[in-house]
N, C-alpha and C positions, 0 to 999 in steps of 0.2 A: 501487496505480497505479505503474508501474517506470518512472518518466520519467528514470533513469540513461540509458534508449536514447538519448534525444536527446543524450547527450555522445558521439557517433560517428554521421557521418552512415550513414545507413539506405540499404541499397541499392534503388535505385529499380526499378521494375517496367521502365520501357520505358530504354532508353540515350539514345533521345532527348528526354527530359524536358526542358521549357522551362527556361529561365533564368528567375530572379525568383521572385517569394513569393505565396502566396495570402494575400489580406487577413489581418492579425493580427488585428483584430475577429472576423470570420467563424470563423476555428480557435479563439480564444478561448470564444467563445461557444457553438461545437459542444462544446469540452472542458467549459464548464460544464455543459450538458445533462445529457451523457452519464457527468459526474462525480457529478450529483446521482443519475442511477440507480444509478450501480457503488456509490456509498456506501449506500445502500438495500441493494442485493442483496450485493455483497462484503464490505461492512465489518457489516451489520446483518443479516446471515442468521442469526446465534444469536438475535435478541431475535425475530424473525420466527417462526422454526421453534419456538422457546419456545410465543410465542401463539396460532402456526394450531395445533401439532401435541403441543405439551406435551412438546418435547425436552429432555432431560436434558441435562446439562454434559456426558457421555458423548457423547451422541449428537450433540453440537454440534463435538465433537472430531473426531469421525470424518466429518463435513460438512467443517470445516475442513481434515482431510486430503486429502478428494477433491477438494476445492477446490486444493491445492497441486499436486498430482499432475497433474492437469491442466491446470494452469498450465502447470506443465514441459514437457508433452507438444506444448502448443498453441503454446508460444515457441519451440521448439524445430525442428518439424517442419513448422509451418504457412508459413513464409515460403518454403522451397523450393518445397513444394506450388504457391502460387500463382505461383511463379515460371516453373513448369513450365507452369501454365495458360496465363499470359501469353503463355510461348512457341509456344503451339499456337493460341490466339485472342489477335488482335492488338487486337481491339475492347476486350479488358477493361483498365480503366485503375485508377489507384488511386482513382480517385473512385467507382468502379462497385464496389469491393470494399469501399468504406464504405458504400453504397447496400444492398450485399449484409448487411453486418454488422448495419446496424440493423435492416433487415426481421427478420432472424434472432434479434436479442436480445430485438426488441420482441413477437415470437412465442413466444419463449420465457419470457417474464414473463407472458402470459396463461395460462401452460397448466395451473398449479395452483390458479387461481381456476376454469377451465374446467371440470377433474376435480369439484374440489368440489361445484361446482353440477352436475354430470352425474351423482353420486351420490345424488343428493336428498336424504340423510338428514343432508347438512350437516356430516358429518363423516368423518374418513380420506383418503384420496388422499395420506399422504405420500411415497410414489412419485415423484411428480409434483415434488414439491419437492427429492428427490434430484437428479432430472433436469433441474431445473432449475439446481442447483448444476455438476452437472458443464457443462453445454452452456454457460454461461453461462460460466464459469471459461476455457474453451477460448477461446471468441470474445473475450474481452476479451484473452486473450494474444496476439490478432490483432489486435484493434482499437489500442491505444495505440500501439504501434511506428509503425501507420500514420498515426495522427494526428500524432505526431513527426516524420515524415516531413515532411509539409505544416508544419508549423510553423518547423521548422528549415530546409527548401528555400530556397534563393535569401537564406540569412542566413549571416553569417559573423561572426567577431570579436568587438567587445564590443556589439554589435546582438545577434547570437545569444543570448551569456550576457543581455542585459536582458530578450529576449524568453522566456526561458525561465523567469529568475526569476517574470515576471508569468505565467507557465504555472501555474508552483508553487503562488502567491499564487490563483490560479482554481479549480485542482483541489482545494487544499485546502479553502478555504471552501466550496465547493461542497458538500463534505461535512459541514460543519457544519449548512449550509442543511437539508440533508436530515435530520441527526439532529435538529433542533429543530422541522420541520414535519410529520415522520410521528409523533412524541410522541404526539400525543394518539388516532393512529388503528392502533397498533401492536396494544395489548390487543385493541380491539373488532372492527378489520379488517384484520388482518396481509396475507392474500392480495389485498385492496383496494389496498394499497400498492404489493404488488409489480406489480399489473397496471398501477398508476400508473407506474412507475418504465419499464415496457414502455412507454405513453404518449409519455412523454417522449422516449423513443429516437426514436418515430417521428415527434416531434414537430421533431427536431433534422434531420431530411431534408430541410427547407426551408432549410438553410445550405447546404446540398453544392453546387447550383450555382451558387454563389461560390466554391467552390474550383476550383484549375486543375483540368484531365483528371490532371494527375498531379504529383507533388511536384517542385517546382523543383531543380535545381541548387545545388550550396553554392559561394557567389561565390568566386572566384578572391581569394586573399589570401594575404599572409605572415604565420604566425602571431610574436608578439612572444614573446621568449625567457621561460623560466620559470626560478625559482632551481631548481635540484637538488633541494633538500627535498622540493617538490612531490611528486616519482616516489615517495618514499618515504611520503610522505601518501597517496597513491592506493592503495599497496598495502594501508596498515591500513585506512581506511576502507573498501576494496571488501570489503573481510574484516566490517568492521562492519555494512556494510548487510545483506546477509541474515540477520546473527545480527538485527538489530533487528527485522526482520521475523518472526523465528522466538519473538522476547518479545511481538511484538505479538500475534503469532497464537497464541497461548500463553494471554493475557490474554482476549482479546476473547469467547472460547465460555464464558468463567466469569462473568461481570460479569453477564450475569441472572440466574443460581442466587444469586449471592453477593447483588446487590440484593435481590432476592425474600427472603433469610433475614434481611436487617436490617429487615424491616417495609416496604419503601419500594412506592411502587404502582407498577404497570405505565407509567404515564405521566410517569411522572420516569425510568424506565430509561435511554431514549435521550438526554436532555438531559445528565445525569450523565456518562454515557459519552462525550458531545461533548466534554467538557473537554479530553481529549487532542487531540483534532481542531481546538480553537480554539489550542490553546496550538503546537500545532504549527504553524498559520495563520500565528501570530503572530510563530514563530523562523524560519520562511521568510521575512517581511517583514523582520523587522529583520535578517538577513543578506543579503539582498540591499541593504539601504541601509547599512549600514556593515560595510567592508571590512577594521577591525584585527586578524580573526580568520586571514587569510589567509594562510599559510605557517607557522601555528602549531602547536606537537605539544601544546598544551591544548585543542584543539578538538576532536580526537576522544578525548581522556582525560575531560574534561567530559562532550564528549556520552554517552559508554558509561557513566560511572559515574552520571549523571542517569536513563539508559535502565535500568538494572539497579535503582537505589534506587527510581525511581517506582514497577516493576513489582513490587519486594519489600512497597513500601507497599499498594501496591493489593490483590495477592492476600492477603494476612494482614492487613488491616483486620479483615474480617469474623469468621473463627476466634478471633483472638487479644484482640480488643475484643467483639464482639457474639456470643459463642457462644450465649447463650439468644435473644436478638433483642429483651433489655432495652433498654426506651424511652432510657434515658439511657444505656446503652453504643451503643445503635442510632447516636446523633447523633455519638459520638467516632468510630465505626468511619467513618462516614461522610464525616465532614471529614477522614478522613486517607486514605480511598480516593480523595477529590478533589486532594488535596493530591499522592497520587503520580500519581493519571493528569495532574495538571497539569505535573510533572516528567516524567514518561514522555513528554508530548508532545515538550516542549522539548530532551531527549534525540533522540528520534527525528526531529526538525527538522532538530537539529545534523548529526547523521549523515547525513542526506540530502542535505543541502546542501553540504556537504563532498564527499561523493561526486560527486556529481554537477559541481560545481565543479572538483575537480584532473583528473577524468576530461574535461572541454572543456579543460581548460589544459595537460594534456600531449598529447593530441591523441589522434586516434581510431587511428593505430597502438599507442596504447597500451592499450585496451579491445577487449573480446571483440567481435567480429563478429556479426552477426545477431542472436539470441536468446539470448546465453548470459547476459546480464545479468537476463532476464526470467527465463530458468530458475534463477539463483542466487537471486532475489528469490520464485522457486518453491517453493525449496527451503526458505525460511524460512517460506512459507505455511502447508508441511506440516510441518516442522518442529518449532512449535510444539504443533500439536495431537497430532503422534507422541509427545511429551513428556507431555501429558495423559492420552493413551491408555496410555502406560506406568506411569503412577501410577495409574491406573485399574484396570489390571493388578494392578499390585501389593497393591491393597487388595482385591480379588476375590479373589486366592491368599493373603490372610490375613498377607500379609508387612508390611504396615501396616493401622491401622485405619482407618476413614472419616474419622475426626477431622484423621488426617496427610494426607489425600489435598493439599490446598493446598499445604503444608508438601513433599509430593513432585514436585507439579508445579514449585514453585521451585526445589527442588535440580535437578532435571534440567535445568531449563533455565540454571540458574545454573553447570552443569556444561557447557555447550555456549557459552553467548554468553560468562561470565566469564573463560574462556582469551584470548578477544578482544582486553577490555578491558585484562587483564593484559602482552597482550602491545605494547599502543600506550603503556603506561604504561614496559615496559622499552624498545622503540623511543626512543619518545620520549629517555629519558634516555640513552641511547646516543648519538642523534646530538645532544643538545645538549652531551654532552661531547668529542664528536669537533667540534662548531664552535669553540668555544673553545679544545681546543687546537690547530686549525688554523688559527685567525683568522678561521673564516668565521660568520659572524650572519645569516642569510638575512633579510631584510626583508618586511613583507608588502608588497605592492601594492595 
């Protein structure tokens, strides 16, 4: 979910959109339900694909690449298409678009199970899962900017900032709930889990009558001045944000195979993977309550370092500490992986929170309009699996051995994401030096 879109006022479908906001509790409840479903399909596709169809790590990387590519397409094209449709059919409202999205998402989630049962033999039909990933990713590229419009419409200033903080906690917490709830069902009934996600989408239709017909206008207000350093910080975290999604999307397809190699039962796969989701949620909550990180160059540095360190520990735990699945080494590998996932979640949450905060503080003129932020995050969604596929290609070509696959993925991801962290360090040191020489030391707000 690319909630950075809330940093900029979203274009309203109708120029005469109402002043005022939709009820916050209704928007947050709608967010929770759709995040529960999205957590199962978007975040959990690798576990579901492996359980339902025996997907290999390489197949999961292909699925992740598909997810990223179509997400970019959806983010960049659907907004203009919707506006053209509204110009032609005035009856089409923002709320009506959400109704259509719920029906489409719900229907798509029932497809794999319906195909499996139609085949009678109880196996096969993997093509339906590929269709689901493609369709679902495009539709969610449309969904979340729409939800964010209803969230932010009619709110501004500190009220909007507080609202967005609650929004982050709700959607990230919903994904934790999803991973814990689906744990005992993934191995025996993976396609039923997907169908249940569709049912939750349909259930959320009951909240839409409480929404306004269209997102309200942003309330008129004069923004408070922000320290000049915020612009520099924004330029850094806007690079780190897609880089963080690149790291995440390289890690997620790898986890099911790595945990299975340690001898971990499938029931425990999603709860272990939920470690980073939980620490990300805690990071969101902490940074929402504690504002001492505002204006500090340490924030993108710490976030980036934790992100890469957590990724390294997670992906190298199994091949370095448990290459032969021995019981003793499996325990050490699992502990290392859990610690790595915890650090990764803190890093991801720190970067995400900073990107959102500085974009809001600097103002909508400093962020790309429409779906550009969603497209940048889509680049991250697809970039990680692309690194994984490149490493698989090196193995297939005999350039590296199969036992070096994880190292190959780590090297490729670090080669892309590492320079971003280095840039943050260099930029921070230069800024600090300039502040001391010029007698300027921006204070956090």
